[in-house]
RODO-2510 file (C-alpha; in nm, 4 decimals, decimal comma):
residues 173
     n   res          X          Y          Z
     1     m    -1,4495     0,0260     3,1479
     2     r    -1,6870    -0,2063     3,3113
     3     a    -2,0267    -0,3226     3,1179
     4     a    -2,3465    -0,1658     3,2689
     5     a    -2,5628    -0,4245     3,4220
     6     v    -2,9160    -0,3975     3,4237
     7     r    -2,9942    -0,5340     3,7573
     8     p    -2,6666    -0,5205     3,9760
     9     t    -2,6203    -0,8198     4,2091
    10     f    -2,3997    -0,8542     4,4707
    11     e    -2,3718    -1,1878     4,7176
    12     i    -2,2361    -1,2362     5,0927
    13     e    -2,1896    -1,5479     5,2530
    14     l    -2,2379    -1,6048     5,6102
    15     e    -2,1838    -1,8932     5,8572
    16     a    -2,5005    -1,8507     6,0293
    17     e    -2,8387    -2,0482     5,9292
    18     p    -3,0967    -1,8455     5,7291
    19     e    -3,3377    -1,8256     5,9836
    20     a    -3,0580    -1,6956     6,2606
    21     v    -2,9850    -1,4297     5,9889
    22     i    -3,3390    -1,3180     5,9098
    23     n    -3,4305    -1,3190     6,2889
    24     g    -3,1012    -1,1230     6,3439
    25     l    -3,1712    -0,8734     6,0847
    26     k    -3,5339    -0,8010     6,1906
    27     d    -3,4234    -0,7638     6,5487
    28     d    -3,1481    -0,5024     6,4204
    29     l    -3,3997    -0,3122     6,2089
    30     d    -3,6343    -0,2844     6,4627
    31     g    -3,3876    -0,1507     6,6961
    32     i    -3,2612     0,1198     6,5197
    33     n    -3,3789     0,4460     6,3539
    34     c    -3,3153     0,3443     5,9724
    35     p    -3,2578     0,5790     5,7164
    36     f    -3,4489     0,3434     5,4718
    37     e    -3,7578     0,1527     5,4506
    38     a    -3,7432    -0,2175     5,4849
    39     r    -4,0314    -0,5055     5,4146
    40     w    -4,0066    -0,8710     5,4789
    41     a    -4,1777    -1,1624     5,3122
    42     g    -4,0528    -1,4813     5,4277
    43     q    -3,7099    -1,5041     5,3412
    44     h    -3,7087    -1,1977     5,0991
    45     l    -3,6296    -0,8381     5,2238
    46     l    -3,6798    -0,5304     5,0315
    47     f    -3,4747    -0,2273     5,1301
    48     t    -3,5698     0,1002     4,9521
    49     v    -3,4799     0,4618     5,0157
    50     c    -3,7189     0,6641     5,2437
    51     e    -4,0136     0,8304     5,0900
    52     q    -3,8573     1,1997     5,1550
    53     e    -3,5498     1,1121     4,9217
    54     r    -3,7140     0,9001     4,6712
    55     h    -3,7383     0,9791     4,3156
    56     f    -3,8453     0,8384     3,9893
    57     w    -3,5133     0,6360     3,9379
    58     s    -3,4545     0,5308     4,3387
    59     p    -3,3410     0,1768     4,3582
    60     w    -3,4682    -0,0998     4,5616
    61     l    -3,2671    -0,3549     4,7034
    62     h    -3,4179    -0,7110     4,6840
    63     i    -3,2520    -0,9398     4,9336
    64     d    -3,2817    -1,3370     4,9573
    65     v    -3,1725    -1,5274     5,2357
    66     l    -3,0494    -1,8809     5,1040
    67     p    -2,9484    -2,1932     5,2636
    68     e    -2,5951    -2,3341     5,1934
    69     d    -2,4133    -2,6325     5,3167
    70     t    -2,1708    -2,3912     5,5169
    71     g    -2,4722    -2,1660     5,6458
    72     s    -2,6324    -1,9125     5,4309
    73     r    -2,5839    -1,6883     5,1237
    74     i    -2,7521    -1,3454     5,0825
    75     r    -2,8162    -1,2537     4,7143
    76     a    -2,8895    -0,8940     4,6781
    77     r    -3,0157    -0,7356     4,3554
    78     f    -3,0958    -0,3752     4,2592
    79     s    -3,3927    -0,2799     4,0506
    80     p    -3,6076     0,0386     3,9961
    81     h    -3,9507     0,0538     4,1370
    82     p    -4,1565    -0,2414     4,0394
    83     n    -4,3925    -0,0171     3,8381
    84     i    -4,0862     0,1070     3,6238
    85     w    -3,9623    -0,2403     3,5759
    86     t    -4,2795    -0,3657     3,4585
    87     m    -4,3323    -0,0727     3,2254
    88     y    -3,9788    -0,1431     3,0706
    89     a    -4,0471    -0,5062     3,0472
    90     l    -4,3834    -0,4656     2,8773
    91     s    -4,2721    -0,1982     2,6392
    92     y    -3,9978    -0,4211     2,5332
    93     l    -4,2414    -0,6823     2,4773
    94     a    -4,4608    -0,4195     2,2570
    95     l    -4,1413    -0,3349     2,0663
    96     v    -4,0574    -0,7017     2,0017
    97     s    -4,4058    -0,7752     1,8858
    98     a    -4,4260    -0,4557     1,6540
    99     a    -4,0641    -0,5588     1,4958
   100     l    -4,1795    -0,9136     1,4445
   101     f    -4,5260    -0,7858     1,2781
   102     g    -4,3293    -0,5314     1,0535
   103     a    -4,0510    -0,8023     0,9362
   104     c    -4,3573    -1,0420     0,8458
   105     f    -4,5432    -0,7651     0,6619
   106     a    -4,2483    -0,6376     0,5004
   107     g    -4,1522    -0,9802     0,3843
   108     a    -4,4812    -1,0327     0,2505
   109     q    -4,4831    -0,6940     0,0521
   110     f    -4,1339    -0,8130    -0,0875
   111     l    -4,2794    -1,1217    -0,2051
   112     l    -4,5616    -0,9573    -0,3609
   113     h    -4,3348    -0,7154    -0,5435
   114     q    -4,4595    -0,4080    -0,3492
   115     s    -4,2444    -0,1430    -0,1750
   116     p    -4,1399    -0,3031     0,1637
   117     w    -4,2164     0,0258     0,3724
   118     a    -4,3136    -0,2136     0,6754
   119     v    -3,9304    -0,2328     0,7428
   120     w    -3,9567     0,1013     0,8982
   121     v    -4,1542    -0,0499     1,1695
   122     v    -3,8796    -0,2711     1,2502
   123     v    -3,6115     0,0287     1,2364
   124     a    -3,8232     0,2403     1,4498
   125     s    -3,8767    -0,0358     1,7240
   126     a    -3,4853    -0,1105     1,7160
   127     l    -3,4350     0,2740     1,7767
   128     i    -3,6991     0,3015     2,0432
   129     g    -3,5646     0,0021     2,1990
   130     l    -3,2196     0,1488     2,1928
   131     a    -3,3377     0,4872     2,3408
   132     m    -3,5231     0,2910     2,6247
   133     w    -3,1893     0,1040     2,7036
   134     i    -3,0121     0,4353     2,7190
   135     s    -3,2626     0,6051     2,9433
   136     a    -3,2420     0,2872     3,1834
   137     l    -2,8727     0,3442     3,1824
   138     i    -2,8894     0,6966     3,2604
   139     g    -3,1571     0,6362     3,5483
   140     q    -2,9166     0,3816     3,6974
   141     r    -2,6526     0,6349     3,6946
   142     l    -2,8847     0,8950     3,8600
   143     a    -2,9361     0,6353     4,1244
   144     h    -2,5962     0,5395     4,1629
   145     e    -2,5224     0,7358     4,4892
   146     q    -2,8512     0,5842     4,6422
   147     m    -2,7443     0,2460     4,5421
   148     g    -2,4252     0,2797     4,7048
   149     t    -2,5903     0,4158     5,0493
   150     l    -2,8386     0,1247     5,0461
   151     k    -2,5526    -0,1496     4,9725
   152     q    -2,3128     0,0255     5,2443
   153     q    -2,6063     0,0378     5,5109
   154     f    -2,7027    -0,3012     5,4198
   155     e    -2,3459    -0,4291     5,4661
   156     a    -2,2930    -0,2470     5,7958
   157     l    -2,6103    -0,4342     5,9314
   158     i    -2,4562    -0,7582     5,8262
   159     a    -2,1154    -0,6800     5,9737
   160     r    -2,2775    -0,5883     6,2948
   161     r    -2,4549    -0,9221     6,2958
   162     s    -2,1643    -1,1401     6,2029
   163     g    -1,9163    -0,9394     6,4217
   164     k    -1,7046    -0,8759     6,1331
   165     s    -1,5605    -0,5314     6,0177
   166     s    -1,7187    -0,6047     5,6624
   167     p    -1,8661    -0,8902     5,4827
   168     s    -1,7049    -1,0886     5,2167
   169     g    -1,9354    -0,9802     4,9429
   170     s    -1,8772    -1,0179     4,5753
   171     g    -2,0306    -0,8814     4,2707
   172     p    -2,0640    -0,5309     4,1194
   173     e    -2,0678    -0,2305     4,3337
***
């Protein structure tokens, strides 16, 4: 069984220069009726599921076109909606802060020969963090089908652009 990745990533190497890849993808995306939404910012592309099919855990595919000696490399990474990602990151920060405060307070209580009840803050923070991690994995499973669809559609665009039947990508599905 393979370990769950927090933000699954895959890479595709192409012989074309980054500017040619970007311009070609822009042309392809303008010329077809896409079942997903795409946005550009320089050499960064964002694919997401169309609004009608989007739910709380729907994935976003962040794509960067990077220059390489032999052409370009496309690095694509799945993530949840930025609001969800930010909520999780700030929640983890708050939990770590609470755990550190609880540990320091419990240490002070112990040194003063008092009952170190603040240790329960550390335990509660760890349990809440574990519950959040499990909920993120459940959300990723709920979004698995949409992740596969986004990846297949993006790879089909790349294959059409490069003239290959399927790109030589690597990384998790």
